[in-house]
N, C-alpha and C positions, 0 to 999 in steps of 0.2 A: 912138519912131523908126520910121517904117516903112522896113522894111529892102527894099523892092521887090522880093522876089522870091515874092509869092503866086503860085500856080499852078506853079512850077518843081517839078521832079521831083529828090528827094532820096534817096539810099541812103547809110544809115549803117550801116557793118558794126559788128558786136558790140554792137547797141545796145539788148539787152533789160535791161539795168542798167548801173548805175554811170557813167562819164562818157559813153559811148557814147549813153546813155540820155538824159542830160541834154541832148547835142546833137542827138539826135532831137526831144525836146520844144521846144527852142526853135526849131528849124526848122517843125515844125509850127504853132506859135504865130504863126510869121513867113506862114502860108498856104502853105506847101510840102505837095507830096504827098510822103509820107515812108515809105520801106521799112524795117522796123525789123528788123534781124537778129539771131539768136540760135540756139542750138542745143538750150535747154531750151522744148521745146513750151508747158509750162504758163506758164514765167516770160515768154516772149515773147509770147503771146497777153494774158497779164495787161498787161503794159506796153502794149500797141497799145490796149486799152480804156480803160486811164489815160489816154494822151495825146489819145486820141480824145474822151473825155468832157470833158477839161479844155480842149481846142483848138476841137473841132468840126472839124479838120481830116480828110483824107482819109489814113489811116494804115493800111498791110499790113504782115502778119507773114510774115517768109520764114526758115524754118528750115533753115540750113545752117552748114555748117564752112566760113568763107571760106577758110581755108587749102587746102583741097582743089579739084583742078579741077571736079569735080562740083558744091562748093559756090558757086565763081564763075559757074559755066555757068547754075546756078538763078536766082542775082542778075542777071545780066545778060539772062536770059530775062524775068524780071519786068520790068526795066527797064532797056532795050537802050541808049537814050539820055538818062541821067541828065544834069541839068543841074549838080547837086551830088554830090560823091563825097567820105563822110567815112571814111578809113581808120581802122580800130582792130581790134585782135586782143590776145587773151592773151600774154604774154609767158611766157620760161621762168623756174622758181622760183628763188630764190636757191639758189646752188650754190658751193662752192670750184672755181674753175676747173679743180683737177687732178682733180677727180672726174668732170668732163664727159668723153664718149667721141666720137667720129666723129659717130654718130648724133644724140648730143644737139645737137650744134653745126649739124649741118644742118637739124634741125628747128626749131632758134631761128631762122636764117636765113630759112628759108621762112616763119615766122610773120610775122617783124617788118621782112623787108626784102623778098622776094622775092614775097609775096603783094600788098603794096600796089602793087609795080612792075607785075605783072600786069594788075590791075584799072586802073591808069592807062593802060596802054596799049590796052586794049580801049575807054575813054569818052573818051581827050583829042582824038582827031580829029573825032568828031562834036560835041564841045564846040567846037574850032576852028573847024569850018565854019559853026555857028550863031552864032558870035561871042560865046559867053558860057560860061562854066565854071568852077566853083569846087571845088578840090581840097583838103581839110585832112587832114592826117596826124597823129593822135595818137601821138607818140611819148614822152618822157620826159626829164625834169630830168637824169637820168644821162647822157644824150649830152654835157651842159656839165659835171657833177659827180661823180666818181669815188663810187660806189656799192659797197663790197663785195660781193661775191657776185652781182652783177648784171651781170658783165663781157660774159656772152652777149648778153642782152638791150642792153645799152649799145651793144657793138660792130655788132648788126644795124642797130639804129635808126640809129646814127651813121652806117652804111654808107648807110641809106636817103636820109639828108638829102643826104650828099655826092653821091649817084647823081643825085639831081633839083635840085641846084643849077644847073646850065648847062640843064636841060630846063626849068625854071621861066622862065628868061629867054627861051628859044626861043619861047614861046607866050603871052608877056605882051603882044604887039602883037594878039593875038587876043583879048583880054581873058578870056583863061584865065589864072587863077592857082593856085599850088601855095604852100601853106605847111605849117608844121608848130606844132603846140602842145604844150609842153613841160609835163606837170604833174608838181607837185612832190608833196607828201604831201597827199593828199586822203582825203576820208572817204567810202570806198567800200569794198565788200566785199573787193576787193583787197588793202587792207591790215588786214582783218578778222582774219585768220588771225594776222597779226605782233604785232597788239595782244593776242589772245588768247595765243599764245604768250609774249610779255612778261609778263601779268599773272599767268601761273601761275609762270613763273619767278621773278618778285619778291614774289608772294603779295598781289597789289593787284589791284581790279576792273579790267574792261577799260575802264571810262570814264577811271580814274585813269592808266591807261596812255596814253590818247587825249591826257589833259590835259598828260602829260609829255612826250610827242611834240610837242605845239602849242606850248609852251611854248620849244622850242627854235628855232620859227621867228620871226621879226621880228613877222610879223602877230598872232603869240599864239594861233593856231588852225591847224586842218587849211582846207584848201579844201573846196569843196563841188561837186557835179555841175551845180549851177545855173548859179554864176557860170562855171563852165567852159563849159557849152552856151552861154551867152549871147555869148561871146567867140567861138566856132566860128559862131554865126548870123551875128554881124557880119562875120566874114572871107569868109561865104558871101554877103554883100549886095551890092548894087549899089553902096556905099559905099567896097567896099573893093577896088576893080579897080586900084588905084595901090600896093596892098601885095602881094609875090609872093617867094619864094624866102627866106621870113623864118623864124626860128622864136623863138616868143614863149612866154616862163616863163610860166607860171603855179603860183608857188612860195610866194606869200608874202612874197618877199624872202631867201629860203633860200640861194639862190645869190649870194655876195656881189660877183661879179666887176662891175666899173663898165661894162663893154661885153659 
């Protein structure tokens, strides 16, 4: 399917690896000019070269911490008027809420709520003026499904979702959409440490720990960054202009709610 976004400018935050990388890859494959953002110079440039070689697209590395004012300034200077914005960022580590202090909570809210809001504020009016804009926020299954120890991440991402619910409707008539993709258990670096810890505790291999996790999912496996990125690219396409304010689970059926 031709997504109709060849030549569009896309910024994908935290995209040097994992789900962000999957999104950047598919947007580049659709013909977008893509800014790949990361904090590790070597990893980010390697990702850019990989995507360039695979797709032939115009892909640029941008080394910055998107949670900081300087990082956001660098991103917006590199691409002042993106057609597509994919908000992604690391989240707080698993931790019992009783161990959290004020600084931890503020940092988590900055990462997973304030940062995407700030970037959306910066790009949404130009998108509206040109009558095209696609904003995708990568949040989490934990917005819908309680996950012990992810209370701060879940709360901040749920706050972002509710904050944008009305805003997404206000801009729908301008052909600007805002949607969230909620990943479940994905085979990315973010879960690697968890699998390693489980393997060491249970005396099994990391692959066996992954299989045990996958067996608990109706699909029988973990999700991939590639299939996640393909959905993101579709939501950024000309075909998805009638989809906005939605929270789309990518979890292999792990969330058992009917609605």
